[in-house]
C-alpha positions in Angstrom: -17.7 8.9 1.5 -17.0 5.8 3.5 -18.8 2.6 2.6 -19.0 -1.1 3.7 -18.0 -3.9 1.4 -18.7 -7.6 2.2 -16.9 -10.4 0.4 -16.1 -14.0 1.1 -12.7 -15.5 2.1 -10.7 -16.6 -1.0 -12.9 -14.6 -3.5 -10.5 -13.1 -6.0 -13.2 -12.6 -8.7 -14.1 -9.2 -7.1 -12.7 -5.8 -7.7 -12.7 -3.1 -5.0 -13.9 0.1 -6.7 -14.3 3.6 -5.3 -15.0 7.2 -6.4 -12.8 9.7 -4.7 -14.6 12.7 -3.2 -13.7 15.6 -1.0 -16.6 16.8 1.2 -19.0 15.0 -1.1 -17.6 16.5 -4.3 -16.1 14.1 -6.9 -12.5 14.7 -7.6 -12.1 15.4 -11.4 -10.0 12.8 -13.2 -7.7 15.5 -14.5 -6.7 16.3 -10.9 -5.3 12.7 -10.5 -3.1 12.6 -13.7 0.4 11.3 -13.0 -0.5 10.3 -9.4 0.3 6.9 -7.8 -2.4 5.0 -5.9 -2.2 2.5 -3.1 -4.9 0.2 -1.6 -4.5 0.0 2.2 -6.2 -2.6 4.4 -5.7 -3.1 8.1 -7.5 -5.1 10.7 -9.2 -3.2 13.5 -6.6 -4.3 16.0 -3.8 -3.5 13.5 -2.3 -7.0 13.3 -3.0 -7.6 9.6 -1.9 -4.9 7.1 -1.9 -4.8 3.4 -0.4 -2.2 1.1 -0.8 -2.8 -2.6 -0.5 -0.7 -5.8 -3.9 0.1 -7.2 -5.2 1.7 -10.4 -6.6 5.1 -11.1 -9.0 4.5 -14.0 -9.6 6.9 -16.9 -12.9 8.0 -15.4 -11.1 8.9 -12.1 -12.4 5.9 -10.1 -10.0 3.8 -8.1 -9.8 0.0 -8.4 -7.9 -2.9 -6.9 -8.3 -6.6 -7.7 -7.2 -8.8 -4.8 -4.8 -11.7 -5.0 -5.4 -14.9 -2.8 -3.3 -13.7 0.1 -5.3 -10.5 0.3 -8.5 -12.3 1.1 -7.2 -15.3 3.0 -8.1 -14.1 6.5 -11.6 -13.5 7.7 -12.4 -10.4 9.8 -13.4 -6.8 9.7 -10.9 -4.4 8.2 -10.5 -0.7 7.7 -9.6 0.3 4.1 -8.4 3.5 2.4 -6.8 4.7 -0.8 -3.7 6.8 -0.7 -2.9 9.1 -3.6 0.6 10.4 -4.1 0.6 13.4 -6.5 3.4 14.1 -8.9 4.5 16.9 -6.5 4.8 14.3 -3.7 1.8 15.6 -1.7 -0.4 12.9 -0.3 -4.2 12.7 0.0 -6.1 9.8 1.5 -9.7 8.7 0.5 -12.2 8.5 2.0 -11.1 11.7 3.8 -13.9 11.4 6.5 -13.1 8.0 7.9 -12.5 4.5 6.5 -14.2 2.1 4.2 -15.0 -1.1 6.0 -14.3 -4.5 4.4 -15.8 -7.6 6.0 -14.3 -10.8 4.8 -16.6 -13.7 5.9 -15.8 -17.4 5.9 -16.6 -19.5 2.9 -18.2 -22.9 3.3 -15.7 -24.7 1.1 
């Protein structure tokens, strides 16, 4: 299910976390074994794109901890997680849209 995350520019003390679901049903962790995960972020106009390796946790959740360059620009971004299964098939989460990440300016 798509969600909205708000963070501030330059904040790297956060971790993006998500639970993969298909039609509202949580994907069992066993179904993700051996898969590779990527965190994807793109501005609404497509000018800023980010593709970074992310982690599938033991409980089946996804996580990604940003580095400074990931949160350097303010704006509204579409975000998704791309799973590549051992058989090379791909599935993207959320499967019903995008998560929205809003990076707002800090005052410092």
